[in-house]
Backbone bond lengths (Angstrom), bond angles and torsions (degrees), N, CA, C in turn:
res aa  C-N    CA-C-N  psi(-1)  N-CA   C-N-CA  omega(-1)  CA-C   N-CA-C  phi
1 M - - - 1.543 - - 1.513 106.22 -
2 K 1.281 123.94 -32.22 1.496 119.42 -178.68 1.518 107.49 -67.99
3 K 1.399 121.89 -30.50 1.398 122.57 177.84 1.430 112.41 -63.64
4 T 1.311 117.65 -36.75 1.466 128.34 178.86 1.570 109.76 -60.97
5 I 1.334 114.08 -48.90 1.448 121.73 179.22 1.500 106.53 -59.26
6 V 1.248 124.11 -48.79 1.448 125.61 -177.77 1.558 110.88 -62.18
7 I 1.406 115.41 -44.61 1.462 119.24 -175.29 1.513 108.50 -64.13
8 I 1.337 117.26 -51.38 1.516 117.41 -174.88 1.539 107.95 -67.96
9 A 1.271 123.30 -11.00 1.484 120.90 -179.21 1.545 105.30 -92.54
10 I 1.353 120.64 -31.21 1.402 126.86 -179.49 1.658 113.39 -75.40
11 I 1.316 110.84 -44.98 1.378 118.55 -176.79 1.549 117.14 -48.74
12 P 1.347 117.19 -54.61 1.492 119.99 175.46 1.556 111.02 -53.11
13 L 1.326 120.43 -39.18 1.355 124.27 -175.94 1.582 110.97 -68.00
14 L 1.310 116.99 -36.58 1.509 121.21 173.75 1.537 113.26 -72.26
15 I 1.419 113.35 -40.10 1.400 111.64 -177.49 1.588 112.39 -76.56
16 T 1.344 115.83 -21.88 1.497 116.61 172.70 1.557 106.89 -72.18
17 A 1.244 121.01 -39.00 1.534 122.84 178.21 1.512 108.43 -58.33
18 I 1.347 122.92 -35.59 1.421 125.24 177.88 1.435 110.22 -80.57
19 A 1.278 123.73 -51.20 1.417 127.25 -171.64 1.543 109.16 -67.67
20 I 1.325 120.18 -35.22 1.472 120.80 -178.88 1.605 114.57 -56.98
21 Q 1.381 113.29 -17.44 1.538 121.91 -179.68 1.568 106.66 -68.55
22 F 1.251 114.24 -25.32 1.487 115.22 -178.08 1.482 115.45 -99.38
23 L 1.307 117.02 0.00 1.487 121.56 -179.93 1.586 108.29 -89.81
24 P 1.450 111.50 149.69 1.435 115.64 172.52 1.450 111.39 -69.23
25 S 1.279 117.72 161.86 1.533 121.57 -176.65 1.470 113.10 -62.20
26 E 1.350 118.99 -24.41 1.517 123.17 177.17 1.437 102.69 -124.47
27 V 1.508 112.54 132.21 1.463 120.54 -178.01 1.498 105.45 -134.29
28 P 1.348 115.56 160.91 1.571 118.73 171.71 1.510 113.63 -61.56
29 T 1.294 115.71 133.44 1.420 117.47 176.62 1.455 113.88 -121.48
30 H 1.317 117.23 -0.94 1.465 124.17 174.89 1.513 113.05 -151.21
31 F 1.346 112.10 142.25 1.503 114.48 -174.48 1.575 110.23 -124.22
32 G 1.345 112.08 144.26 1.396 118.66 -170.40 1.598 109.55 -84.20
33 L 1.330 117.03 -169.05 1.529 117.95 -176.25 1.489 112.18 -66.72
34 N 1.395 112.96 -29.96 1.483 116.54 -175.75 1.553 110.21 -86.11
35 G 1.315 118.89 7.11 1.445 122.80 -177.53 1.465 121.99 82.80
36 S 1.356 113.34 -0.59 1.454 118.75 -175.52 1.555 104.86 -96.57
37 P 1.439 113.91 151.73 1.366 116.95 179.16 1.509 119.16 -65.40
38 D 1.405 118.25 136.68 1.515 115.81 -179.66 1.555 103.16 -129.49
39 G 1.328 121.55 9.96 1.385 124.33 -179.26 1.515 115.62 -151.39
40 Y 1.358 114.41 131.42 1.507 118.47 -173.81 1.478 114.04 -122.94
41 G 1.315 118.13 147.82 1.412 124.67 176.09 1.453 115.88 -155.10
42 S 1.334 121.61 -166.36 1.392 125.69 179.47 1.551 113.11 -65.67
43 K 1.260 118.44 143.89 1.419 122.96 179.24 1.556 110.04 -60.83
44 Y 1.251 121.12 -32.14 1.448 125.45 179.44 1.419 117.07 -61.01
45 V 1.352 117.65 -14.39 1.443 122.12 174.03 1.513 111.38 -56.98
46 Y 1.352 115.22 -24.57 1.501 117.51 -173.48 1.663 107.99 -78.62
47 F 1.295 114.18 7.83 1.522 114.24 176.79 1.619 102.93 -93.92
48 I 1.304 120.85 -9.01 1.426 118.39 178.22 1.484 116.21 -64.12
49 A 1.240 118.43 -47.89 1.481 121.68 177.68 1.503 112.93 -58.14
50 P 1.355 121.84 -50.22 1.408 120.52 179.51 1.577 111.69 -61.48
51 I 1.299 115.90 -30.40 1.494 117.33 179.65 1.572 110.37 -69.88
52 I 1.427 111.35 -40.03 1.398 114.76 -176.94 1.630 108.52 -71.02
53 A 1.329 115.02 -32.14 1.495 114.63 176.44 1.539 109.41 -66.40
54 L 1.328 116.24 -37.47 1.511 118.15 177.43 1.499 115.35 -65.42
55 L 1.422 111.13 -32.15 1.533 115.42 172.39 1.432 112.87 -72.83
56 L 1.338 117.69 -28.52 1.486 119.22 178.02 1.528 108.37 -68.75
57 A 1.305 117.34 -43.84 1.444 124.59 -176.15 1.547 106.47 -63.46
58 L 1.278 120.97 -39.47 1.510 120.65 169.94 1.476 114.99 -59.18
59 F 1.330 109.96 -42.67 1.475 112.67 -178.91 1.545 119.94 -61.99
60 W 1.465 109.83 -40.89 1.420 119.80 175.23 1.575 109.66 -67.93
61 L 1.323 117.70 -44.13 1.494 118.95 177.10 1.481 111.87 -60.45
62 W 1.296 119.35 -32.68 1.444 122.99 178.94 1.530 110.02 -69.01
63 I 1.342 118.95 -40.18 1.459 121.48 173.69 1.464 113.63 -60.16
64 L 1.480 114.09 -48.34 1.465 117.24 175.90 1.507 114.09 -60.43
65 Y 1.296 118.50 -32.99 1.416 123.52 174.59 1.555 113.86 -63.07
66 R 1.301 116.66 -44.66 1.455 121.17 171.51 1.470 116.89 -63.83
67 M 1.402 116.24 -36.43 1.459 118.26 173.91 1.558 111.87 -67.42
68 E 1.286 116.40 -35.62 1.494 117.81 179.48 1.583 112.13 -69.55
69 R 1.368 112.30 -35.69 1.438 111.83 178.82 1.564 111.48 -68.17
70 K 1.433 112.30 -38.26 1.557 114.66 179.12 1.629 107.45 -65.46
71 C 1.393 114.75 -34.96 1.426 117.75 -177.01 1.570 110.55 -58.36
72 K 1.336 115.11 -36.74 1.520 117.38 -177.48 1.488 115.03 -59.02
73 K 1.454 116.07 -30.84 1.354 122.69 -175.72 1.585 112.59 -100.79
74 A 1.231 113.00 6.11 1.503 118.85 -173.67 1.559 112.97 -90.02
75 S 1.373 117.13 168.65 1.346 123.12 176.69 1.540 105.74 -80.09
76 S 1.418 115.32 176.41 1.413 120.92 -177.31 1.559 109.75 -67.64
77 R 1.302 114.31 -36.52 1.476 119.18 -179.89 1.522 112.08 -70.56
78 E 1.363 116.01 -38.76 1.435 121.53 173.47 1.472 112.63 -66.29
79 I 1.380 120.96 -36.03 1.479 125.52 177.96 1.578 108.90 -55.85
80 E 1.362 114.63 -45.69 1.456 119.16 -172.95 1.551 105.88 -70.58
81 S 1.331 118.35 -33.14 1.474 122.57 178.88 1.552 107.41 -64.94
82 Y 1.451 116.15 -47.15 1.445 119.94 -179.42 1.563 112.47 -57.67
83 K 1.349 112.44 -45.54 1.494 121.79 -179.13 1.567 108.19 -55.87
84 S 1.332 113.62 -47.24 1.502 114.74 -170.18 1.559 105.66 -74.04
85 N 1.327 117.60 -37.06 1.479 117.71 178.72 1.599 111.86 -67.78
86 S 1.298 115.32 -34.36 1.483 118.84 177.20 1.445 112.55 -61.48
87 K 1.335 118.85 -41.66 1.415 119.12 174.81 1.509 117.49 -62.80
88 V 1.378 115.25 -37.25 1.488 121.61 175.59 1.425 106.92 -64.19
89 L 1.419 116.86 -51.04 1.562 119.90 -179.77 1.427 115.47 -53.19
90 C 1.374 115.51 -43.73 1.511 119.19 178.76 1.507 113.13 -62.32
91 I 1.295 116.97 -35.94 1.503 123.94 178.41 1.552 110.93 -65.64
92 V 1.359 114.56 -44.33 1.431 122.39 179.49 1.529 107.49 -65.59
93 A 1.391 116.12 -46.97 1.423 114.76 179.88 1.480 114.18 -63.52
94 V 1.268 126.27 -38.43 1.400 133.28 177.34 1.475 107.80 -57.57
95 L 1.422 118.32 -46.65 1.444 122.51 -178.21 1.484 113.37 -67.75
96 N 1.286 115.16 -41.70 1.511 128.00 -177.46 1.562 104.91 -53.90
97 I 1.429 114.19 -58.37 1.424 121.77 -172.22 1.580 106.25 -69.85
98 S 1.301 116.07 -43.03 1.523 118.81 -179.70 1.560 115.59 -52.49
99 L 1.359 109.88 -45.25 1.469 114.91 -176.18 1.496 113.38 -71.25
100 L 1.392 114.57 -34.45 1.483 117.74 176.44 1.622 106.20 -66.70
101 S 1.299 112.16 -40.50 1.431 117.19 -169.67 1.704 106.60 -72.49
102 A 1.319 114.05 -36.09 1.455 118.99 -177.69 1.592 108.45 -63.20
103 V 1.290 118.05 -46.21 1.471 123.65 -177.05 1.521 106.06 -64.33
104 H 1.385 117.35 -40.67 1.483 117.87 -176.35 1.484 111.11 -71.49
105 L 1.403 116.81 -38.85 1.527 118.89 179.94 1.461 112.77 -70.23
106 Y 1.338 118.69 -31.66 1.480 125.18 176.27 1.549 109.10 -58.13
107 L 1.312 111.31 -48.35 1.579 118.05 -176.53 1.508 106.27 -73.46
108 L 1.379 121.13 -38.33 1.375 118.17 -178.53 1.480 113.98 -66.41
109 F 1.277 123.29 -40.11 1.424 129.14 178.98 1.554 111.42 -69.12
110 K 1.296 114.98 -40.36 1.440 124.12 175.03 1.537 109.10 -54.95
111 M 1.385 116.03 -44.62 1.441 121.22 -179.14 1.546 111.61 -71.03
112 A 1.476 114.82 -45.97 1.401 120.75 -174.22 1.514 112.96 -58.50
113 F 1.377 115.66 -38.65 1.463 121.40 -175.37 1.425 116.42 -102.17
114 F 1.343 115.51 14.95 1.454 117.39 -176.40 1.578 101.77 -103.18
115 K 1.388 112.35 149.03 1.568 116.06 -177.06 1.526 108.66 -70.29
116 E 1.255 111.21 126.68 1.497 119.58 178.26 1.548 115.49 -48.65
117 G 1.367 111.33 -47.07 1.495 116.95 175.48 1.488 117.72 -60.69
118 A 1.322 120.90 -17.58 1.445 119.32 -176.84 1.545 105.93 -119.44
119 I 1.392 122.47 27.69 1.368 121.61 179.72 1.550 117.56 -58.22
120 E 1.353 112.26 -24.40 1.430 117.35 -178.51 1.582 112.81 -72.16
121 N 1.223 113.08 -21.18 1.482 121.59 178.09 1.503 115.26 -85.54
122 L 1.250 117.69 5.15 1.505 125.45 -175.74 1.452 109.03 -64.73
123 D 1.252 120.27 126.35 1.455 127.40 -174.37 1.566 109.20 -122.98
124 I 1.360 114.32 100.55 1.487 121.66 -179.20 1.502 110.27 -130.64
125 D 1.322 117.28 120.74 1.471 119.67 174.67 1.442 108.72 -95.57
126 V 1.324 116.95 84.05 1.463 122.31 177.12 1.492 115.50 -60.68
127 F 1.253 117.83 -36.31 1.423 124.22 -177.57 1.518 112.62 -63.27
128 K 1.437 112.75 -47.15 1.503 116.64 173.96 1.525 110.49 -62.89
129 L 1.248 117.70 -44.17 1.499 118.10 -179.13 1.543 111.22 -60.11
130 S 1.310 115.22 -49.37 1.468 119.98 179.76 1.538 115.17 -61.17
131 S 1.285 114.09 -33.54 1.534 122.17 -177.49 1.501 108.03 -76.00
132 L 1.308 117.46 -39.14 1.420 124.35 175.45 1.492 114.42 -61.92
133 L 1.323 113.53 -46.69 1.476 119.23 175.45 1.549 116.67 -66.35
134 S 1.453 108.41 -35.02 1.458 114.65 176.03 1.530 113.57 -67.24
135 G 1.373 112.08 -38.53 1.516 115.78 173.57 1.473 115.54 -59.32
136 I 1.351 112.31 -39.88 1.529 115.01 174.66 1.414 112.03 -61.92
137 M 1.370 119.54 -43.12 1.472 124.55 177.49 1.395 113.41 -61.33
138 F 1.313 123.17 -36.51 1.348 128.00 178.96 1.635 112.92 -59.42
139 I 1.354 104.98 -44.52 1.571 116.37 -174.26 1.575 103.66 -70.21
140 I 1.304 120.19 -46.46 1.451 119.05 -179.02 1.487 112.89 -64.31
141 A 1.387 113.77 -46.54 1.478 116.19 176.60 1.543 112.43 -58.31
142 G 1.365 117.76 -45.08 1.439 122.11 176.19 1.449 112.75 -50.46
143 N 1.330 118.50 -39.16 1.388 129.35 -174.81 1.550 111.89 -66.79
144 Y 1.338 116.46 -33.69 1.481 126.26 -179.21 1.467 116.50 -93.03
145 L 1.333 113.94 -21.76 1.485 114.83 -178.88 1.608 115.70 -58.93
146 P 1.327 116.77 -41.61 1.486 116.81 177.54 1.581 110.57 -65.39
147 K 1.298 124.13 -11.61 1.300 126.02 -176.32 1.510 114.26 -86.95
148 T 1.290 115.82 -15.15 1.398 126.87 179.23 1.470 114.28 -65.17
149 K 1.394 123.17 144.16 1.406 124.55 173.92 1.509 105.98 -104.15
150 R 1.353 117.91 163.27 1.530 120.84 -176.93 1.551 104.00 -54.66
151 N 1.317 115.42 131.39 1.384 121.78 173.10 1.573 111.42 -157.51
152 D 1.335 118.19 -176.11 1.535 124.76 -178.51 1.452 108.97 -110.63
153 N 1.371 122.14 16.77 1.402 119.04 -176.23 1.556 117.72 -128.76
154 I 1.295 117.24 -39.73 1.457 121.71 179.03 1.559 115.86 -132.67
155 G 1.326 118.78 158.20 1.361 117.90 -179.73 1.585 108.98 108.66
156 L 1.313 116.70 -176.16 1.439 125.02 171.23 1.450 107.83 -78.88
157 R 1.350 117.03 91.94 1.442 122.27 -171.96 1.438 109.80 -104.01
158 I 1.330 117.70 95.02 1.449 123.87 173.58 1.575 108.96 -135.81
159 S 1.242 119.25 169.93 1.607 120.29 -177.29 1.499 104.42 -64.32
160 W 1.334 122.54 -35.49 1.464 119.68 -172.13 1.621 109.63 -70.63
161 S 1.263 113.59 -45.17 1.524 115.01 -176.56 1.519 110.69 -77.57
162 E 1.408 122.47 -21.68 1.433 125.42 174.32 1.432 116.94 -86.63
163 Y 1.398 115.30 8.93 1.526 118.28 179.54 1.456 115.69 -62.74
164 N 1.356 115.39 -41.12 1.423 120.68 171.90 1.556 111.33 -162.52
165 D 1.374 119.50 -173.75 1.424 117.80 -174.84 1.596 112.87 -66.69
166 V 1.312 111.38 -36.72 1.488 117.49 -178.13 1.539 111.02 -63.62
167 T 1.368 114.50 -45.90 1.495 112.52 177.53 1.504 115.89 -67.49
168 W 1.339 112.27 -29.07 1.498 116.85 -179.65 1.624 109.18 -70.99
169 Q 1.342 112.18 -49.75 1.432 115.30 178.81 1.586 116.57 -57.33
170 K 1.356 114.68 -46.68 1.422 118.27 -179.36 1.574 110.13 -68.53
171 S 1.231 117.76 -45.94 1.421 122.60 -179.64 1.440 114.67 -56.13
172 N 1.343 116.17 -47.68 1.503 120.43 -174.49 1.579 104.96 -80.86
173 Y 1.219 125.24 -24.39 1.438 124.81 176.69 1.557 106.29 -68.90
174 F 1.377 118.26 -45.76 1.467 121.69 -177.88 1.560 107.72 -70.10
175 C 1.269 121.02 -34.32 1.485 127.28 -179.81 1.496 105.69 -65.06
176 G 1.383 113.86 -45.48 1.451 117.03 178.58 1.513 117.30 -59.89
177 V 1.362 114.65 -33.93 1.477 121.77 -178.09 1.608 107.29 -72.80
178 T 1.389 115.66 -40.64 1.374 119.51 177.81 1.547 113.74 -67.45
179 F 1.313 115.04 -31.78 1.505 113.65 178.73 1.523 109.31 -76.92
180 I 1.307 119.88 -28.13 1.498 123.67 175.99 1.579 105.69 -66.02
181 I 1.293 119.07 -44.52 1.479 122.65 178.92 1.444 108.40 -65.15
182 A 1.291 120.74 -46.81 1.390 119.99 178.78 1.498 115.37 -55.33
183 G 1.401 112.29 -45.42 1.418 120.06 177.30 1.452 115.06 -57.22
184 L 1.363 118.21 -48.13 1.472 127.86 177.97 1.550 109.83 -57.06
185 V 1.256 120.46 -47.98 1.422 121.86 -172.50 1.526 110.21 -77.88
186 T 1.407 111.39 -21.16 1.527 111.97 172.26 1.485 113.45 -71.59
187 I 1.297 112.45 -45.23 1.446 121.58 175.62 1.586 112.23 -54.23
188 I 1.274 112.92 -47.49 1.391 120.90 -179.52 1.551 110.12 -61.31
189 S 1.303 118.79 -49.92 1.423 128.53 -178.54 1.511 112.46 -52.54
190 T 1.371 116.27 -34.75 1.414 120.44 -177.19 1.505 110.31 -62.68
191 A 1.305 120.14 -18.15 1.476 122.20 -170.89 1.621 104.62 -89.60
192 F 1.303 117.15 -12.47 1.493 121.37 -172.03 1.479 111.21 -122.72
193 C 1.386 119.87 -17.57 1.440 118.71 -177.82 1.527 108.00 -127.36
194 G 1.360 111.14 168.79 1.473 115.15 -169.02 1.530 106.76 -131.85
195 S 1.280 112.81 156.35 1.526 128.38 169.51 1.588 110.89 37.52
196 Y 1.311 117.65 -122.44 1.493 119.72 -170.01 1.543 112.60 -60.42
197 I 1.305 116.31 -31.77 1.476 124.09 -177.01 1.578 106.21 -52.45
198 I 1.340 112.49 -59.65 1.535 119.88 -172.35 1.547 105.86 -62.17
199 L 1.315 118.03 -37.77 1.563 116.83 178.06 1.456 110.53 -61.90
200 L 1.402 117.63 -42.48 1.479 118.36 -178.99 1.610 115.98 -68.21
201 L 1.394 105.77 -36.16 1.527 113.84 172.69 1.498 110.62 -59.37
202 M 1.375 116.74 -51.36 1.373 122.43 178.70 1.555 116.90 -45.61
203 L 1.403 111.46 -45.69 1.401 121.47 -176.25 1.556 106.81 -74.32
204 L 1.315 117.60 -30.41 1.458 118.89 177.58 1.514 111.14 -72.32
205 Y 1.316 119.05 -38.82 1.458 123.53 177.87 1.559 108.57 -60.41
206 L 1.385 111.68 -45.55 1.428 116.55 -172.02 1.538 106.88 -71.88
207 S 1.291 123.27 -37.84 1.498 128.52 173.64 1.524 109.72 -58.17
208 C 1.292 114.20 -44.75 1.500 116.40 176.81 1.484 117.50 -66.02
209 A 1.369 116.90 -36.52 1.416 126.68 172.62 1.587 111.88 -56.45
210 I 1.314 112.74 -48.74 1.397 120.35 -178.08 1.506 114.69 -66.93
211 A 1.343 107.73 -43.32 1.590 116.48 -176.31 1.544 109.86 -63.91
212 V 1.334 111.84 -45.86 1.495 121.28 178.49 1.450 110.77 -60.57
213 S 1.283 119.53 -43.54 1.424 125.79 -176.11 1.550 110.14 -69.23
214 L 1.362 119.30 -39.31 1.382 121.72 179.50 1.623 111.11 -68.95
215 T 1.379 114.81 -31.00 1.467 121.46 178.38 1.583 104.24 -65.30
216 Y 1.324 111.91 -47.89 1.513 117.82 -172.02 1.572 108.31 -67.04
217 A 1.326 114.08 -37.75 1.542 119.57 -178.36 1.634 107.62 -62.16
218 H 1.398 113.86 -39.38 1.380 115.84 -179.69 1.504 112.14 -73.41
219 K 1.231 119.31 -29.96 1.453 122.79 176.50 1.555 108.99 -67.89
220 V 1.362 117.34 -43.80 1.482 118.57 179.64 1.535 110.66 -67.59
221 Y 1.281 118.75 -38.35 1.373 126.38 169.63 1.533 117.10 -50.24
222 Q 1.246 109.97 -48.80 1.596 119.31 178.19 1.496 110.21 -63.10
223 Q 1.391 115.05 -39.87 1.406 119.99 -175.05 1.588 112.08 -66.73
224 E 1.356 106.99 -39.23 1.562 117.41 174.80 1.437 111.53 -59.88
225 L 1.359 113.01 -44.37 1.518 114.33 -175.53 1.561 109.03 -68.43
226 N 1.298 117.15 -35.53 1.530 119.77 177.94 1.452 109.92 -65.10
227 N 1.355 114.70 -44.88 1.475 120.37 177.66 1.494 114.14 -52.37
228 K 1.291 110.97 -40.87 1.517 122.06 -174.23 1.521 110.34 -72.24
229 E 1.339 115.94 -35.79 1.395 121.74 174.27 1.549 116.88 -66.47
């Protein structure tokens, strides 16, 4: 899975190096509310996203490396937990890098195959595309959250959820459900809202999902404390 993370991070960089040969020296770098370009700059600005994707890959690989080091000093039960969490982390990493790369490659190919003389007529709703892909990521991440074991790297990691295995399982299961709901309403909203509005709604849905999950985690924590007494 580590090789997959590296590959999906390198491919956008290679494709950009090839596609940029077909771009005019000056390209749109910012888009207005109607999706049309309102800012221009050097075509080499399109190397920024692939570099960010590469840095993200290094970040995820570093976390996996830390988990592997801890795994060597762990008990047999903790080793199984680390293995399970590593799989989930790899999937999240692949999704994270893939979504960023998908938006970037969409813009890149739109530029590369667009007529240079009509570049001002370019119509790209980046916000809708980003929100749609983010909604998909929320759903997939929500599906994997309940599968994590108690750890210090991924999942809903707060003192309430980390109190014991019961609080962890219940809190992350509930958080997973809220993420799936947030993802679904984000995708549905893209059909009715445009540009910045859908982006704000997506952030609102995500904030609500996190807030409700934290409230539920505290409730489960209090229940566990009462049961212990």
